[in-house]
Residue, then its C-alpha position, 0 to 999 in steps of 0.5 A: m499500499q502506498v503512503g504520501i509524505i509531504l515534507a513542510a518543516g522548514s521556516g521559510s527563511r527567505m519567505g519570512a514565513p513557514k511555507a506551510t502556512l502561506e495561502i494562495a486563493g484562500v487555502r494554505l499551501v499545507d492543505k492543498a498539498v494534501s488535497i492534491f495526494h488524496n485526489a491522487g488516490i493516496k489516501d494515507v497522508y504524513v506531513v512532517l511539520g517542525a518551525w510551524q506546529g499545527e493542525v492539517l486536516d485529513a492528514q497525519v502530523l509528525i514533528n520533526p524536533d530537528w527541523q533546523t538541520g534541514m530537509g534530511s532530518s524531516l525525511r528520516t522523521a517520516l520514514e522512521h515512522l513509516e517503519t513502524h506500519p508494515e502495511f506501507t510498501e511505497a512512499i510517495i514523497s513531494l514538497v510543501d512549496l510546490p503550489g502547481m503540482t498536481a493529482a495527476a502528475i503525483r498519480e503518474v509517479a505513484e502508478s509506475s511499476q518501477e521502485i525508484v521513480m522520480g518526476s522531472f520538469r525541464g529535464k530537471p529531477g524534481h517531486p514527486v519521488k517514490f520509493a519501495r520499502k526495501y530503500w527506506k533504511e539506506i535513505m534514512e541513513s544517508a539523508t543529511g542537511d538539505f539533501g534529503a535523498r539526494n545522496f541515496l540517489k547519486g549515481r544510481d542506474d536504477v531511477i526512472f525519470i518521468a517527464l511531468d511538464h504537461l501535468a504540473d508545474g515543479r517550481d517551488v516558492d521561496t520568496p514573497e515574489d515566487l509566491a505571487g508569480v505563482a499565484d498569478s498564474l494558477 
């Protein structure tokens, strides 16, 4: 069974506020991300929070006490928790600051029969990503700083890339100007 993970623990230092709480058209980015996973058919969704902690409807919240150390600790927080749930066999992972992500893009990656799948935009790797359970321990061991699974993925020849440009916008939002630009285009 697949499980969704949304990494949303950062403080949004360049944004001036945690990105999870930012709104586009009156909807928080974190709530939009959860909704996209559900619309893609992923019913179990976990959100990793840290700098901001609060309620997220229709998702399980995990708190990363080491969120200041970067995305790697958030990914470890999620996978460590999910290891105690043997029913989950694959994790689909995305970031909270991708307001142009769509359910179709999540579904495209989730439905791939491959065990390591990564979305790409404009020829560059991005999110969502999918990892079979058998890789979680190795990912946790390699996830440090802001690298998440990047160290795990480096040099592998078994990663399947799926171009998602026709289904979603993979741009993240790091500044208020980014957010305004994306909000205008959605």
